[in-house]
C-alpha positions in Angstrom: 14.0 1.7 15.2 14.2 -1.2 12.6 10.9 -2.0 10.6 9.7 -5.3 12.2 8.4 -7.5 9.0 7.0 -10.8 8.4 7.4 -12.4 4.9 5.0 -15.1 3.5 5.6 -17.1 0.5 5.1 -20.5 -0.5 7.8 -21.1 -2.2 11.2 -21.6 -0.1 13.4 -20.4 -2.8 11.3 -16.8 -3.0 11.1 -17.0 0.8 14.7 -17.6 1.4 15.8 -15.0 -1.0 13.7 -12.1 0.3 14.4 -12.9 4.0 18.2 -12.3 2.7 17.6 -9.4 0.5 15.6 -7.4 3.0 18.1 -8.0 5.6 20.4 -6.4 3.5 18.5 -3.1 3.6 19.1 -0.6 6.3 16.4 -0.1 8.9 14.5 -3.3 8.1 14.4 -6.5 10.6 12.8 -9.7 9.0 11.5 -11.4 12.2 9.8 -14.4 10.7 8.9 -16.2 7.5 5.8 -18.1 6.7 5.1 -20.8 3.8 1.3 -20.0 3.8 -1.4 -17.4 4.7 -2.5 -19.3 7.9 1.0 -19.4 9.2 1.4 -15.8 8.2 -1.4 -14.9 10.4 -0.4 -17.0 13.3 3.0 -15.4 13.0 1.6 -11.7 13.0 -0.4 -12.7 16.0 2.8 -14.1 17.6 5.2 -11.2 17.0 3.2 -8.1 16.1 5.0 -6.9 13.2 4.8 -3.3 11.4 4.4 -4.7 8.1 3.6 -8.2 6.7 4.8 -8.8 3.3 2.7 -11.6 1.7 2.6 -13.3 -1.9 -1.0 -13.8 -3.2 -1.0 -17.5 -4.3 -0.4 -19.7 -1.3 -1.9 -23.1 -0.1 -3.9 -23.4 2.8 -5.0 -19.8 2.9 -4.3 -17.4 0.2 -2.7 -14.0 0.7 -5.7 -12.0 0.1 -7.6 -13.8 2.9 -4.6 -13.5 5.3 -4.8 -9.9 4.7 -8.1 -9.4 5.5 -7.6 -11.5 8.7 -4.6 -9.4 9.5 -6.3 -5.9 8.7 -9.4 -7.0 10.8 -7.8 -8.5 13.7 -4.2 -7.1 14.0 -4.8 -3.3 12.5 -1.5 -2.2 13.5 0.1 -4.4 11.1 0.0 -3.0 7.4 0.4 -5.3 4.5 2.1 -5.2 1.2 1.3 -7.7 -1.4 4.5 -9.1 -3.5 3.4 -11.1 -6.2 3.8 -12.3 -9.7 0.2 -11.9 -10.7 -0.9 -8.2 -11.7 -4.5 -8.8 -13.0 -7.4 -6.9 -12.3 -8.8 -9.5 -9.9 -5.7 -10.0 -7.8 -4.9 -6.4 -7.6 -8.8 -5.3 -6.6 -9.0 -8.2 -4.3 -6.0 -7.4 -2.1 -6.8 -3.9 -2.0 -10.3 -4.2 -0.9 -8.7 -6.4 1.6 -6.8 -3.9 3.0 -3.3 -4.2 1.6 -1.5 -0.8 1.9 0.8 -1.7 -1.0 1.1 -3.9 -4.2 4.1 -4.9 -6.0 5.0 -7.4 -8.6 8.1 -9.8 -8.0 10.6 -7.8 -10.5 10.7 -5.2 -8.1 14.2 -4.3 -6.8 15.1 -4.3 -3.1 15.3 -0.7 -2.9 11.6 -0.4 -4.2 10.6 -3.2 -1.8 12.1 -1.1 1.2 10.3 2.0 0.3 6.9 0.2 0.0 7.6 -1.2 3.2 8.4 1.7 5.0 5.6 3.7 3.1 3.2 1.1 4.5 4.2 1.7 8.1 3.7 5.3 7.8 0.4 4.7 6.5 1.0 5.6 2.7 0.6 3.3 -0.3 3.1 2.5 -3.3 1.3 0.5 -6.0 3.7 -1.0 -9.0 3.3 1.2 -12.2 1.1 -1.4 -14.0 -0.7 -2.1 -11.0 -1.5 1.4 -10.3 -2.4 1.7 -14.0 -4.9 -1.4 -13.6 -6.6 0.1 -10.5 -7.1 3.6 -12.2 -8.7 1.6 -15.7 -10.9 -0.4 -13.5 -12.2 2.3 -11.2 -12.8 5.1 -13.1 -15.3 6.6 -15.5 -16.4 9.9 -17.0 -14.6 12.7 -15.3 -16.9 14.0 -12.2 -16.9 17.9 -12.4 -14.5 19.1 -9.8 -16.8 21.8 -8.8 -19.3 19.2 -7.4 -16.3 17.5 -5.3 -17.0 19.2 -2.3 -13.2 20.0 -1.7 -11.6 23.2 -1.3 -9.2 24.5 -4.1 -6.2 23.6 -1.9 -7.6 20.1 -1.3 -8.0 19.6 -4.7 -4.4 20.8 -5.5 -3.1 18.1 -2.6 -5.0 15.3 -4.2 -3.8 16.3 -7.6 -0.1 16.1 -6.0 -0.9 12.7 -4.4 -2.2 11.5 -7.7 1.3 12.5 -9.1 3.3 10.2 -6.6 4.3 13.1 -4.2 5.2 12.1 -0.5 3.6 14.6 2.3 7.1 16.0 2.5 7.5 16.6 -1.5 3.7 18.3 -1.4 4.9 20.2 1.8 7.6 21.5 -0.2 5.9 22.3 -3.3 3.2 24.2 -1.7 5.6 25.7 0.7 3.7 24.8 3.8 4.5 22.9 6.5 4.2 18.6 6.6 1.5 19.3 9.3 -0.4 21.5 7.1 -0.2 19.0 4.1 -1.4 16.0 6.5 -4.4 18.2 7.6 -5.4 18.9 4.0 -5.2 15.0 3.5 -7.3 14.0 6.4 -10.0 16.3 5.5 -10.2 15.4 1.8 -10.0 11.9 2.9 -13.0 12.6 5.2 -14.9 14.5 2.4 -14.5 11.8 -0.3 -14.6 8.8 2.0 -11.1 7.8 1.1 -9.4 5.1 2.7 -5.8 5.3 1.6 -3.5 7.0 -1.3 -4.6 4.1 -3.6 -8.4 5.3 -3.5 -6.9 8.6 -3.8 -5.6 8.3 -6.8 -8.3 6.7 -8.5 -10.4 9.7 -7.3 -8.0 11.9 -8.8 -8.5 10.3 -12.2 -12.4 10.4 -11.6 -12.0 14.3 -11.0 -9.7 14.7 -13.9 -7.2 15.9 -11.9 -4.6 13.5 -13.2 
């Protein structure tokens, strides 16, 4: 089945370009496009998409508020931010609102497609510069690994997540099933009170694993 996506951007040229670009990617179906955050929320309520691809700076309602409403009222729909801005406030505000991915507009079509697919699968993809900013903004002096409460295998899985490996790649690296990897991830997320991979990366840095 195709990934059903709603696009939201206030610039007509950018919005139309994204729609055209995404329609060229296999497995992605752009079902609607919005010119501001309020329209994006309405279209999500109407169409129940898998992912909302949203800009941050828009009139009427910005992308952060739209993300917050969508994730609260329509939790089945994941959100990926695609924006010109990658400053600390924008990154953290979007992620705190519930965005699953964060890319800047110089990302290519394949990167955007991967981010949408990852979000729909409950995983996070962050632009490299965004990830660096997130880490710098949330890390402090490394906490001793022995104080983490995680098992050695959970720590190893966390380290591999921080290196950017997918569940399939982690399973191949550890020579275990993907189901086993998901179990380890569920356990470590619960123990460390983590919501997604973005928080896991920051936590790995705090532990000095990455």
